[in-house]
C-alpha positions in Angstrom: 18.9 147.2 342.3 22.0 145.7 340.7 21.8 144.4 337.2 23.1 140.8 337.3 26.3 140.1 335.4 26.0 137.1 333.1 28.8 135.4 331.2 28.7 135.5 327.5 26.5 132.7 326.0 26.2 130.9 322.7 22.6 132.2 322.6 23.6 135.9 322.6 23.9 136.2 318.8 20.3 135.0 318.5 18.9 137.2 321.2 17.2 139.6 318.8 15.5 136.8 317.0 14.2 135.4 320.3 12.9 138.8 321.4 11.0 139.3 318.1 9.5 135.8 318.2 8.5 136.1 321.9 6.9 139.5 321.2 4.9 138.0 318.4 3.9 134.8 320.3 4.6 134.9 324.1 3.5 131.3 324.4 5.9 130.0 321.7 7.3 126.7 323.0 11.0 126.8 323.8 11.5 123.7 321.7 10.2 125.6 318.6 12.5 128.5 319.3 15.4 126.1 319.7 14.7 124.6 316.3 14.5 128.1 314.7 17.8 129.3 316.1 19.4 125.9 315.4 18.5 126.5 311.7 20.2 129.9 312.0 23.5 128.3 313.2 23.1 127.9 317.0 25.4 125.1 318.2 24.2 124.9 321.9 21.7 122.6 323.5 18.1 123.0 324.5 18.9 123.2 328.2 21.1 126.2 327.5 18.3 128.0 325.8 15.9 127.2 328.6 18.3 128.6 331.1 18.8 131.8 329.0 15.1 132.4 328.7 14.4 131.6 332.4 17.1 134.1 333.5 15.2 136.8 331.5 18.2 137.4 329.2 16.2 137.1 326.0 13.9 139.9 327.1 16.5 142.2 328.7 16.9 145.7 327.3 20.5 145.1 326.1 22.6 142.1 325.4 25.5 141.4 327.7 28.9 141.1 326.1 32.2 140.5 327.9 35.3 142.6 327.2 37.1 139.4 326.1 34.4 138.6 323.5 34.4 142.2 322.2 38.2 142.1 321.9 38.0 138.8 320.0 35.4 140.3 317.6 37.6 143.4 317.1 40.6 141.2 316.3 38.9 138.7 314.1 39.1 139.1 310.3 35.8 140.7 309.2 35.1 138.0 306.7 35.2 135.4 309.5 32.5 137.1 311.5 28.8 136.1 311.2 26.2 138.7 310.2 24.9 139.0 313.8 28.5 139.6 315.0 29.0 142.3 312.4 25.9 144.0 313.4 26.7 143.8 317.2 30.3 145.0 316.5 29.1 148.0 314.5 26.6 148.9 317.2 29.2 148.6 320.0 32.0 150.5 318.1 29.6 153.3 317.3 28.5 153.7 320.9 31.4 155.9 322.0 34.2 157.8 320.3 37.0 155.8 322.0 35.6 152.5 320.6 35.3 154.1 317.1 38.9 155.2 317.3 40.1 151.8 318.6 38.2 149.9 315.9 39.7 152.2 313.2 43.2 151.7 314.7 42.9 147.9 314.6 41.4 148.0 311.1 44.2 150.1 309.8 46.9 148.0 311.5 45.7 144.6 310.2 46.9 145.1 306.6 50.4 145.8 307.9 50.6 142.1 309.1 51.0 141.0 305.5 54.6 141.6 304.5 55.0 144.4 301.9 57.8 146.9 301.1 55.5 149.9 301.7 54.7 148.8 305.3 57.5 150.7 306.8 56.0 154.1 305.8 52.5 152.9 306.6 53.6 151.8 310.1 55.1 155.3 310.7 51.8 156.9 309.6 49.8 154.4 311.8 51.9 155.2 314.9 51.4 159.0 314.4 47.7 158.5 313.9 47.4 156.4 317.1 49.4 158.9 319.1 46.9 161.6 318.1 44.0 159.5 319.5 43.4 159.4 323.2 43.9 155.7 323.6 46.4 154.9 326.4 46.8 151.2 325.7 47.6 151.8 322.0 50.1 154.4 323.0 51.8 151.9 325.2 51.8 149.5 322.2 53.4 152.1 320.0 56.1 152.8 322.6 56.9 149.0 322.5 57.1 149.2 318.7 59.5 152.1 318.9 61.8 150.3 321.3 62.5 147.6 318.6 61.5 149.4 315.5 64.1 147.8 313.2 62.9 144.3 314.0 59.3 145.4 313.6 59.9 146.9 310.2 61.8 143.8 309.1 58.9 141.6 310.2 56.4 143.8 308.4 58.4 144.2 305.1 60.3 141.0 304.6 58.8 137.7 303.6 60.9 135.8 306.0 59.7 134.2 309.2 61.3 132.4 312.2 58.2 130.1 312.3 60.1 127.0 311.2 62.8 127.6 313.8 60.2 128.0 316.5 58.6 124.8 315.3 61.9 122.9 315.7 62.3 124.4 319.2 58.8 123.2 320.2 59.4 119.8 318.8 62.7 119.5 320.6 61.1 120.5 323.9 58.3 118.0 323.4 60.7 115.2 322.8 62.8 116.1 325.9 59.6 116.2 328.0 58.5 112.8 326.7 61.9 111.4 327.8 61.3 112.6 331.3 65.1 113.5 331.7 66.0 109.8 331.8 68.3 109.5 328.8 71.3 111.6 327.8 72.0 114.0 325.0 73.0 111.2 322.6 69.6 109.6 322.7 67.9 113.0 322.4 70.0 113.8 319.4 69.1 110.5 317.7 65.4 111.0 318.4 65.4 114.5 316.9 67.4 113.4 313.8 65.3 110.3 313.2 61.9 111.8 314.2 
């Protein structure tokens, strides 16, 4: 018997609450459950909850989580995660040694993204730490960092950014697309300078 594969749902974070409530009162109306989880922050509709319960997902032994959703939770700032997401992430990262190492590697790398003079040494230590772990994708990432180490260190230690330049490039391309190639360089130049 194959376990059905479900896509991640807005109801997933409230699954434990639904299981507890349905264990207490199996005849609890879905409308009441909907109002309860809505008060907890659920943003979906009543039909979504009906479908979730009818598929048996509220009563399943374990919650389904897609790799993409797990990656998003790992890469999100911890203070931006909801309590349920914190609990789920802690449970999932503790489930195997590789996940624990991956979460630790991500957590240790995140502070490096704020430019600081000490980040060059911290990056070297982080690369050595990741290479000791048995995580092939992070090893590939560190090889990419090594290939352009000077630029990476500059990006992590200096307060400068090429963000404004990229913004001008994006604006120029948008204006050129709006003109549909109909006018020449002179008009494009005027629109950029006056816009």
